[in-house]
C-alpha positions, 0 to 999 in steps of 0.5 A: 500500500502506498504510504500516502494512502496508509497515512490517510486511512490512519488519520481518518480513523483518528479524526473520526474518533477525535470528533466523537470524543470531543463531542462527548466531553463537551456535551457532558460538561456543558450540560453539567454547567446548565444543571448546576447553578453553583458551578464556576463557569470560568473554572469549568470552561478553562478545564475543558480547554485544558482537556483539549490542549487549548490555551485559555485566555489570561486570568482576569478574562472570564471564559464563557461556555459560548466561547468554548463551544465556538472554539472546540465545536464549530471553529474551522480555524481551530485545529482542536475543534469538531468541525476541523476534525470532520473536515480533516477526515473528509479531506483524508478520505478524498486523498484516498478515494481509490481505497475508501468505499463509496459508503464511507466517502458519502458519510464523511462528505455529507457530515462535513457539508452538514456540520453546523457553522455556528451553534446557539446556546440551546442547540449544542446538545442536539448538535453533539448528539448528531456528531456522535450519530455520524461518527457511529455511522462511519464506524458502522460502515467500516466495520460492516463492509470493509475487508480486514486487510491493510486498509482496515488495519490502518484505520483501526490503528489510528482509531485506537491511538486516538482513544488512548490519547483522548482518555488520557487527556480527559483523566490528566486534568481531572482528579477523581475526588469530589473535592476537585472537579466533576464526579466520577459519574461525569467522567464516565459519561464523558466517554460513554462508559457510565452504563457499562461501568454500572453493569460491570461493578454492580454497586461498587461506585467509587473513584478507584473502580471508575479509574480501574474501569477506564484504564484497565477493563479488557472488554470496554472498547474505550478503556486504555488497555483495550485500545492498546491491545487493539493497536497492537493487533493492528500493528501485527496485522500490518507487519507480521514481524512486529514483536518477534524480536523482543518487541523491537518495533518502536511503536510496539515498544511504546504501546507495551510500556503503556500497558505494563505501567498500567497493568502492574501498578496498583490503582491506588498508586495511579490515583495518587498521581493521576495527572502525572500518570496520564501525561506519561500515557499521552507522551507514550501514545505520541511516541507510538504515533511518531514511530508509526509515521517513521515506519509506514509513511516516513516521507510525510511531515511529523504529525502533532495532535494539534494542527495535523491535517494528515 
C-alpha cells in the first residue's frame, strides 16, 4: 500500500474518533454547567480547554461556555475543534478515494457539508448528539463492509491511538475526588462508559473502580488497555514481524510500556498521581504515533495532535 494512502486511512480513523470524543466531553460538561447553578463557569470552561490542549485566555478574562463551544465545536480555524476534525477526515478520505468505499466517502462528505457553522446556546446538545450519530455511522460502515486487510488495519490503528490519547487527556486534568472537579459519574459519561461501568461493578461506585474501569477493563472498547491491545493487533496485522524480536518495533515498544505501567501498578498508586500518570500515557501514545509515521509513511511531515491535517 502506498504510504500516502496508509497515512490517510490512519488519520481518518483518528479524526473520526477525535470528533466523537470531543463531542462527548463537551456535551457532558456543558450540560453539567446548565444543571448546576453553583458551578464556576470560568473554572469549568478553562478545564475543558485544558482537556483539549487549548490555551485559555489570561486570568482576569472570564471564559464563557459560548466561547468554548465556538472554539472546540464549530471553529474551522481551530485545529482542536469538531468541525476541523470532520473536515480533516473528509479531506483524508478524498486523498484516498481509490481505497475508501463509496459508503464511507458519502458519510464523511455529507457530515462535513452538514456540520453546523455556528451553534446557539440551546442547540449544542442536539448538535453533539448528531456528531456522535455520524461518527457511529462511519464506524458502522467500516466495520460492516470493509475487508480486514491493510486498509482496515490502518484505520483501526489510528482509531485506537486516538482513544488512548483522548482518555488520557480527559483523566490528566481531572482528579477523581469530589473535592476537585466533576464526579466520577461525569467522567464516565464523558466517554460513554457510565452504563457499562454500572453493569460491570454492580454497586461498587467509587473513584478507584471508575479509574480501574477506564484504564484497565479488557472488554470496554474505550478503556486504555483495550485500545492498546487493539493497536497492537493492528500493528501485527500490518507487519507480521512486529514483536518477534523482543518487541523491537518502536511503536510496539511504546504501546507495551503503556500497558505494563498500567497493568502492574496498583490503582491506588495511579490515583495518587493521576495527572502525572496520564501525561506519561499521552507522551507514550505520541511516541507510538511518531514511530508509526517513521515506519509506514516516513516521507510525510511529523504529525502533532494539534494542527495535523494528515
